[in-house]
N, C-alpha and C positions, 0 to 999 in steps of 0.2 A: 559310616555306612557306605558300602560300594554302590555305585549307580550304574555300572556297566560301561561308563564312558571314559574311565581312567585308562591311560595308556599303560601297557605292561612295563615293568621295571627295566626290561632290556631294551625298550624302544624309546629313543629320545623324543621329548616333547617338541612339537614345532616351535621354532624360534619366533621371537617378536613379542610385541606388547598387545594391549587391547584384547581382542578375542583370541589371540594366539598365546595368551599368558598361561602359565602352568595351572592356574586355578579354574580355567574354563574347559569346557568339553573338548576333547581331542578329536575334532572333526577336521579332516584335511581339506575337504572341499570348501570353497569360499561360500557356497550356499547350496541348498537342496531344492530350490525353486525351479520349476520347469516352464513357468509362464514367461511372457516378455515383460519382466519386472522393470526393465530399464526404460520402457516407453514413458512412464510417468515422470521420472526425474529428468529425462531428456526433453520432454515436452515442456516441463516447467522451466528448465533452463533456457530453452529457446524463446518462450514467451516473455520471460523477464528480461532476457538480453535484448529482444526486439524493442521492448518499452524503454530500456536504458538508452539504447542508441537513438531512438526517436526523440525522447525527452531531452537528451543532451544536445542534440542538434537544434531543437526548438528553443531551449533555454538560452543558448549562446547566439542564436540568430539575431535577436534584438530587432526584429522587423516583422511586419505583417501579423501583429497580435491584437489589433483593434480595427474593427469595421462596424461603425455605428449601426445598431446599439450593442454590438457584441464585443466582449473582451475575453481573450483567452484565459482559461483558469490557471495557466502556467504563469501569468503575469498579473494576477489579481490577488491582493491589492498592489497597485504600482506605487512604490515608495520612493522613487527617485525623481529628481527634478527633470531629468531627461526623458521621462515617460511621454508617450503620445498623449495629447490632451483629450480627455474623455469628459464630455458634458454630463455632469451629475454622477460621474463614474467614480470608482475607487482610486482617485488620485490624491495621495498624501505625500507631499514633497519633503520627506524627512531627510533623505540623502541629497545633498546639494550637487553642484556642478563637478565636484571632485570625484563623484562616482562615475567611472569611465567605462564600465562593462555593462552587460545586459542587466536590467532591473529584475529579471526573473530570478537571478541568483539570490537575491535578498530574501524572497518569500518562499522559494521552493524548499529551503532547508527544513521548514516546518512540516508540510505534508510528507516530504521524503523521509524525514526522521521518524514520523509516525508510522509509516509503512515499513521502514527498515527494522524497527524494533517491535513491530506487530508479531504476536505469537504465531499466527499462520505463516506470515512471510519468512519468519525465522526458519520454520520447518521447510518451507519451499526452497529457499536458497541454500540452506545447510545441505539439503539432499541434492539439489540440482547442480550446485557449483562445487561444494566441498566434499560430497559423498559421505556425509556424517549424520546418519548412515545413508547409503544410496537408496535403500528401500527396506521394508520390513523383512526380517529374517535373512538379510544379506550382510555379510561381514564388512566392517569398516576397514578401509585400507590404512588407517592411521595407527601408529604404534601406541599412542597414549590418548587418553580422553580426560579433559578437565572440565567439561561442561562450560558454563558461563560464569566461572568463579575467578577468572583472570582477565587482565587487560588483553585485547580491547573488548571482548565479549561481555565483560561485567557491566559495560556501559549500556547494555540492553535494559538495565533496570530503570533507565530514564523514560521508559515507554509511557508511564502514567502522566508525565509532564508534557510529553509530545501530544498526548491525548487532549489536554487542555488547549494547546495551541491549535490542534486540528479542529476543535470546536469553533474557535474564532475564525479560522479560515473558511469553514463551512458556512458560517454566518455571512461572511463577505460574499461567497459564491451564491448564497441565497439572494442577497441584494442584487448581484449581477443578473440573476435569473429574472427578478422582478423588472429590472431595467430592460430586459430583452422583450418585454411587451410594448415596445415602442417601434417606430419605423426609423429609417435612416435620417429623418429630419427631427427626431426626438419627440414626435407626437405620440401620445398615449393611445391605447386601445387597439393596437395592431399586433398581429402575430405572423411570424415567418417560420420557415422550416427550422431556422436556427433556434427559435423559441422552444420548439419541441425538443431539439437536441439538448438545449440547456436545461429544460425541465426534467428530462429523463436523467441527465447527469446528476443534478442536485439531489434527486430522490435516491439515487444509488450511493452518492457520497454520504448522505445522512444515514442511510441504512447501514453502510459499512462502518461508519464512525460509531454509531450507537450500538452496533453488534460487537464492539471491542470488548475484550475480557476485562480491561480496566474499567470500562463503563459499567459493566455488570457488577463488579466489586464495589464501585462507588455507590451505585444505586441500592444494592442490598447486602453489601458486606458488613461484617461486624455486628449483625443483628442476632441476638440470642432468642428473641421471641417475635416471630413474624406476626403473631396475632395482635401485638401491641403497635405494629406499624403497618396497617393495611394498605396505605397508599404506596409506601416503598415496596411492599411485598408484590402488589400488582405490577408496579413498574419493573421490578426485578424479574418477574415471570415473563413480561413482555420483552424485555431485553434478552432474556434467556432464549426465547424463541428465535429472535434475530441471531443470537450467538450461535445457534445450531446451524445457521447458514453462513457463518463467517467466511468460510473459504470461497463459496460461490459469490458472495458480495464483494470480497476482496478482488476477485478477478473481474467481475462485472463493472465495478467502479473504476478499476484501473483502465479497462478498455474504454469506458464512457468518457473519462477525463481526457484521454488521448484523442478520441473522436471529436470531442468538443473543441479542443485546440486545433485539430486538423480542419474542422469546419471553418473556424475563424480565419485560419491561414488561407484557405482556398478563396474565401470571400474577399479578404483584405488584399490578396495578391492579384485579384481580378480573374481568377480561374473561372468563376461563374457568379451570377448575382443571386442573392438570397431570395428564394421564391416566397412571395407573400401569400398567406392564406386568407387574410382579410385586413 
């Protein structure tokens, strides 16, 4: 059946693959949008690039990541013997003196892998950096499309396993937040501005982690009868409400973890003293 979009027999079809293939509508324009559609992918790319630059600098700095009682979330848990000594802190000397670079490299692979394979972040950096696609109703510049069926994108399927690792990291960061209710002499019952920063960060970290699509599937997936599993059904609905805000939580937690690290850096480097509330 003719749709009115087929090119006449005398008109050659635009060359190329993807949206320019003979089986697609013969629209010469790259898109028909009149709004500033490029602002969203450009803003996403700028935000992600800023975080990558900052986190790379801090991860390889190997300094100013502990100011009692605060430890940077980029360095927790600290698994190398060369870590700064933290009283009652997450010091587990698994890697001996042979580990010669920043201990942050050991642990960051897990939260980084969780975010890199996250469904929302895939959409964000696919659009922002690869233009695949750059926006809704905007043609891809690529000739072919294979999705996530080939290497290296097929590795995105390990997301569910990074989710388990992210849960463990979130537990450690929760422990760090509890330790933040001490003063610089490790006395309990105190709160500083850093305590509020860490408390806000851990709430956002947990909200983002639990709003993950994998978490929603683990909680309520493969159930044929919700009525037979009322507890899992309620948990599934709760996670579903969080999942509806997954994008906002992804950005909020990304910003909060960077701010928590920046706060520790400023205090540890002597830029200012941690204001004590009580």
